[in-house]
C-alpha positions in Angstrom: -23.4 74.4 -50.2 -26.5 73.5 -52.3 -24.1 72.2 -55.0 -22.3 70.0 -52.5 -25.7 68.5 -51.3 -26.7 67.9 -54.9 -23.4 66.1 -55.6 -23.9 64.0 -52.5 -27.4 63.0 -53.5 -26.2 62.1 -57.0 -23.4 60.0 -55.7 -25.7 58.1 -53.3 -28.1 57.4 -56.2 -25.3 56.1 -58.4 -24.0 53.8 -55.6 -27.5 52.4 -54.9 -28.0 51.7 -58.6 -24.6 50.1 -58.8 -25.2 47.8 -55.8 -28.6 46.8 -57.1 -27.1 45.4 -60.3 -23.8 44.0 -59.0 -25.1 40.8 -57.4 -27.2 39.9 -60.4 -24.2 40.4 -62.8 -21.7 38.5 -60.7 -23.9 35.5 -59.8 -26.2 35.3 -62.8 -23.8 35.2 -65.7 -22.4 31.7 -65.4 -24.1 30.3 -68.5 -25.2 31.4 -71.9 -28.7 32.6 -72.6 -31.4 30.5 -74.2 -30.8 32.1 -77.6 -27.1 31.4 -77.5 -26.2 35.1 -77.2 -23.2 35.7 -75.0 -24.0 37.3 -71.7 -22.5 40.5 -70.5 -20.9 41.6 -67.3 -19.2 44.7 -65.9 -15.7 45.9 -66.4 -15.7 48.9 -64.0 -18.6 50.9 -65.2 -18.5 49.5 -68.7 -20.7 46.7 -69.9 -18.7 44.1 -71.8 -19.1 40.5 -73.1 -18.0 37.9 -70.5 -15.2 36.7 -72.9 -13.8 40.3 -73.0 -13.5 40.9 -69.3 -10.7 38.4 -68.6 -8.7 39.8 -71.4 -9.3 43.4 -70.2 -8.4 42.6 -66.6 -5.3 40.7 -67.7 -4.2 43.8 -69.7 -4.8 46.1 -66.6 -2.6 44.0 -64.3 0.0 43.5 -67.0 0.3 47.3 -67.3 0.5 48.0 -63.6 2.5 44.9 -62.4 5.8 46.8 -62.0 4.3 49.8 -60.2 1.6 47.9 -58.3 3.2 48.0 -54.8 4.2 51.7 -55.2 0.7 52.6 -56.2 -0.8 50.7 -53.3 1.3 52.7 -51.0 0.4 56.0 -52.7 -3.3 55.3 -53.0 -3.8 54.1 -49.4 -1.1 56.3 -47.8 0.5 53.0 -46.7 -2.6 51.8 -44.8 -2.8 48.7 -47.1 0.2 47.3 -45.2 -1.7 47.5 -41.9 -4.8 45.9 -43.5 -2.7 43.0 -44.7 -1.0 42.6 -41.4 -4.4 42.4 -39.7 -5.6 40.0 -42.3 -2.8 37.5 -41.7 -3.2 37.9 -37.9 -6.9 37.0 -38.3 -5.8 33.9 -40.4 -3.5 32.9 -37.5 -1.1 30.7 -39.4 -0.1 27.4 -37.8 2.9 25.2 -38.6 1.8 22.4 -40.9 -0.7 24.7 -42.7 -1.1 24.4 -46.5 -2.1 27.8 -47.9 -3.4 28.7 -51.3 -2.9 32.5 -51.8 -5.1 33.2 -54.8 -4.5 36.5 -56.8 -1.4 36.5 -54.7 0.8 37.9 -57.5 3.4 40.2 -55.9 3.4 38.1 -52.7 2.3 40.5 -50.0 0.1 38.0 -48.2 2.3 35.0 -48.7 5.4 36.8 -47.4 3.5 37.8 -44.3 2.3 34.2 -43.8 5.9 32.9 -44.0 7.3 35.6 -41.7 4.5 34.9 -39.2 5.4 31.2 -39.1 9.2 32.0 -38.9 8.5 33.9 -35.7 6.4 31.2 -34.2 8.0 28.3 -32.2 7.9 25.0 -34.2 9.2 22.3 -31.7 7.8 19.5 -33.9 9.5 20.8 -37.0 6.2 20.6 -38.9 6.4 21.5 -42.6 4.2 24.4 -43.9 3.5 25.4 -47.5 2.1 28.2 -49.6 1.1 28.2 -53.2 1.1 31.7 -54.7 -1.3 31.7 -57.6 -2.4 34.4 -60.0 -4.0 34.5 -63.4 -1.3 37.0 -64.5 2.2 35.8 -65.0 3.6 39.3 -65.0 2.4 39.8 -61.4 3.9 36.4 -60.4 7.2 37.4 -62.0 7.3 40.5 -59.8 6.5 38.4 -56.7 9.2 35.8 -57.4 11.8 38.5 -57.8 10.7 40.1 -54.5 10.9 36.7 -52.8 14.5 36.3 -54.0 15.4 39.8 -52.7 13.7 39.0 -49.3 15.4 35.6 -49.0 12.0 33.8 -49.1 12.9 31.0 -51.5 12.6 27.3 -51.0 16.3 26.9 -50.3 16.3 29.6 -47.6 13.0 28.8 -45.8 13.2 26.6 -42.6 10.4 24.1 -42.5 8.4 25.9 -45.2 8.1 25.8 -48.9 6.6 28.2 -51.5 5.7 27.6 -55.1 4.2 29.9 -57.8 1.4 28.8 -60.1 -0.3 30.8 -62.9 -4.0 29.8 -62.7 -7.5 31.0 -63.1 -9.4 31.3 -59.8 -12.6 30.1 -61.6 -10.9 26.9 -62.9 -8.2 25.9 -60.4 -5.8 23.1 -61.5 -5.5 21.8 -58.0 -7.0 18.6 -56.6 -10.0 18.7 -54.3 -9.3 18.8 -50.5 -5.7 19.9 -50.9 -5.3 23.1 -48.8 -6.1 23.9 -45.2 -6.5 27.7 -45.9 -7.4 29.8 -48.9 -6.8 33.6 -49.1 -7.6 36.1 -51.7 -6.7 39.8 -51.2 -8.0 42.6 -53.4 -8.5 40.1 -56.3 -12.0 38.6 -56.2 -13.7 41.7 -57.5 -11.8 41.4 -60.7 -13.2 37.9 -61.5 -16.0 37.5 -64.0 -17.9 34.9 -62.0 -17.5 35.4 -58.3 -19.7 32.4 -57.6 -17.3 30.1 -59.5 -14.3 31.5 -57.6 -16.1 30.7 -54.3 -17.1 27.3 -55.5 -13.5 26.5 -56.5 -12.2 27.8 -53.2 -14.6 25.4 -51.4 -13.6 22.5 -53.5 -9.8 22.8 -53.0 -10.1 23.2 -49.2 -9.9 20.3 -46.9 -12.8 19.7 -44.5 -12.2 22.2 -41.7 -10.3 24.5 -44.0 -10.8 28.3 -43.9 -11.6 30.7 -46.6 -10.5 34.3 -46.1 -11.0 37.3 -48.4 -9.7 40.9 -48.0 -11.5 43.2 -50.3 -12.4 46.9 -50.7 -15.9 47.5 -49.5 -18.5 50.1 -48.7 -18.3 52.6 -45.9 -21.0 52.6 -43.3 -21.3 56.4 -43.1 -22.8 58.2 -46.2 -20.9 61.4 -45.7 -17.6 59.5 -45.4 -18.5 57.4 -48.4 -19.0 60.6 -50.4 -15.7 62.0 -49.3 -14.0 58.7 -50.1 -15.6 58.6 -53.6 -14.3 62.1 -54.3 -10.8 61.0 -53.4 -11.1 57.7 -55.4 -12.4 59.2 -58.6 -10.7 62.6 -58.5 -7.3 61.7 -57.1 -6.4 58.1 -57.7 -6.6 58.1 -61.6 -4.4 61.2 -61.9 -2.0 59.7 -59.3 -1.9 56.6 -61.5 -0.9 58.7 -64.5 1.8 60.6 -62.6 3.4 57.6 -60.8 2.8 54.8 -63.3 1.7 56.4 -66.6 -1.6 54.5 -66.2 -4.8 56.6 -65.9 -7.3 54.2 -67.3 -6.0 51.2 -65.4 -6.5 52.9 -62.1 -9.8 54.4 -63.2 -10.9 50.7 -63.7 -9.6 49.7 -60.3 -11.6 52.5 -58.6 -14.8 51.6 -60.6 -14.4 47.9 -59.8 -14.5 48.7 -56.1 -17.8 50.5 -56.5 -19.3 47.6 -58.4 -18.4 45.0 -55.8 -21.3 43.8 -53.6 -21.9 45.2 -50.1 -20.6 43.3 -47.1 -23.9 41.5 -46.3 -24.5 40.6 -50.0 -21.0 39.1 -50.3 -21.5 37.3 -47.0 -24.6 35.7 -48.5 -22.7 34.6 -51.6 -20.0 32.9 -49.5 -22.7 31.0 -47.6 -24.4 30.0 -50.9 -21.0 28.4 -51.9 -21.3 26.1 -48.9 -19.2 27.8 -46.3 -20.3 27.8 -42.6 -19.7 30.3 -39.8 -19.4 33.1 -42.3 -18.6 36.5 -40.9 -17.0 39.8 -41.9 -15.0 42.5 -40.1 -14.8 46.1 -41.4 -11.5 47.9 -41.3 -11.1 51.7 -41.5 -14.9 52.3 -41.3 -15.6 49.8 -44.1 -13.1 51.0 -46.7 -12.0 47.3 -46.7 -13.5 44.2 -45.1 -12.2 40.8 -44.0 -14.6 38.0 -44.9 -14.2 34.5 -43.4 -15.9 31.2 -43.7 -15.2 27.5 -43.0 -15.6 24.3 -45.0 -17.3 21.9 -42.5 
């Protein structure tokens, strides 16, 4: 029992230390230092040069692309599907919407968006659109193949269109004021400069447009957080090895979750990017959170 209490205290200490440094690393690394030395950031629990992180993250998702959906089911026991359903319901797609689904790789959010619209009356025959964008072409390839299998291609969609664009969330190739909604699910924590991602999201949204982010977060109960940490660090990497042959990739994904800011901290970052009426909703006791803000 004493050993369990000691482990719990140690875990809480590590989490507090992680959170204390996360905001500084994600928001304070946009430029070089005065001496010209390249700044560092986190890659999971590793400290790496900023130029290395994008390459390392790209390698992780290149490795897991083919098994990504299988592992999501295994790691969350299928609950990720419910989280994504709720996320799209909170978005409340309307006909005529233009959505940018960033880090949308395998298409989970975009497909839900299109199916939601297909089940909604459209008497005025308004055209809707979604751009699925991801920095990793391997993830987009998987998504496009899934779209073909599901019959969600341009030729088969009534009053809706979809396109696929490989792009960096920190440097979007899209014109300003282009989209009415921007979603990013389980992707923003992998970006080097979260502040730049938020700034670009604000730029490409039309006035009145909505930003929504679904991301792993921090549980509100310390005992449940400790139990969740044990599952995350002791079960998920071995599961990644068994199902996908990728221990280190899933070790990184678990670590990246712990390095992401807490709900209130991320809410403040969204507000600093210019968004209004910013809020968040915890799902499954805070395992994940839905963040929302408007460009007004």
